[in-house]
N, C-alpha and C positions, 0 to 999 in steps of 0.2 A: 540611375535614380532617375531622369528622368520621363524615362519609359512607365515607372511607376508614377508618377506626378501626372502624366499626360493620361493614364488606364485607370487609375486603383484611385487616388487625390479627385480624378476628375468626375466621379462619381456622388451622388447627391444622395446621402442617405436617407435624409428626414423624406425626400422621393419615392426612393425605393422603398421604404417602412410603409408607409402611405400607399404605393400602387402593391405592393405584396399583402397588404392587406386587404384592400379592393377586390385580389383576385382569390381570396378565400384562403389565404393563407394567416398563421399567427404568428407573426414571428417575435422571438423572446429580445428583451429588452439590452442586452449585452451583443446582438449581432451588429455585427458593423458590415462596411458597404460590401465586398465578395459573399459573403454568408446572404445579406439580403436578396443580392443580384442570383445567388441560385434559390431562394426561397420565390423572388419571380416567376425564373423561369421555371420550376415547379407550376406555380399559379397558372403558369401559362401551356402546362398541360406535358411537359417532360418529366423522364421519371426522376429520381433523387440520384442517383450513380450518372446519369448522365447531363443534367443539371451542373454537377459538383465536374465532371470531366470537360465540359464547357468553359469552367469560368478558371480549369486548373491552370492555363500557361498565366492568366492577371494572379495567381495565389504563387505561382511561381515566380515571377518579377517579381513583386510583393516584396517577397522571402527572401531572394535574392538581395533586396536594396537593405532590408534589415540583416540581415548577414555580414555582408560585405561592406557595412558603410556606418560602423560602430557596434553591432553586437557580437565579434567575435573577436578575438585576440589576433594578430598579427601572422603566427605559424597556422593558427586555422584559416585565415583567408588565402595562405601561400597552399596548404592542402587542399582546398577546394580550387581553386585557379587550375593547379597541376592535374586533379582530376578532368577536370574539365578540358586542361587541354587534352590529353589522353583521349577521350572519350568523343571532342568534337575536331580533334584537328590543331585549332586554336580558338580564340576567343570570339575571334573576330565567326568564324562558322557559329559558333554556340549564338550568340548576340542575333544571326540572321535566323538562324532556327526560332528561335525562342520571338523573334518580330512576327514569323510566316504565321506561327502559333497564335499569336495574339489575334492578328489580324483576319484567321481562319473562325475563330473565336466570336471576335467584333461582329463579323457577318451573321454567324449564328446569333447573336444577341439581337441585332437591330431585325432583323426575318421577324424573330418572334415576338417584338416588341411591335412591330407593323402590321402581325397578324400573317402571315407566311410563312410562321415555321410550325 
């Protein structure tokens, strides 16, 4: 939950929408921060699939927050936890992998907005 608050809630939609428009994109009114970030990346020269891939770890964090903090039943949460343990060995490994993916993505985003990407 804290990682989502840091990464996703820390994005300023108004600024992203304005920047996407300045970059020649026409974001739809219902686009929120992650989709707006993708639009900005496209405006900075990334193709759509690459922009989606870059934002993917952040979207995964956001989806996990939604799934595990109130939008799933108790049994669905246990099923997800069990599948995660099977895939990653334990929840700590999953969290570390997710943090690493988010960090790598953040580096690409920073470089892109700084004109180095």
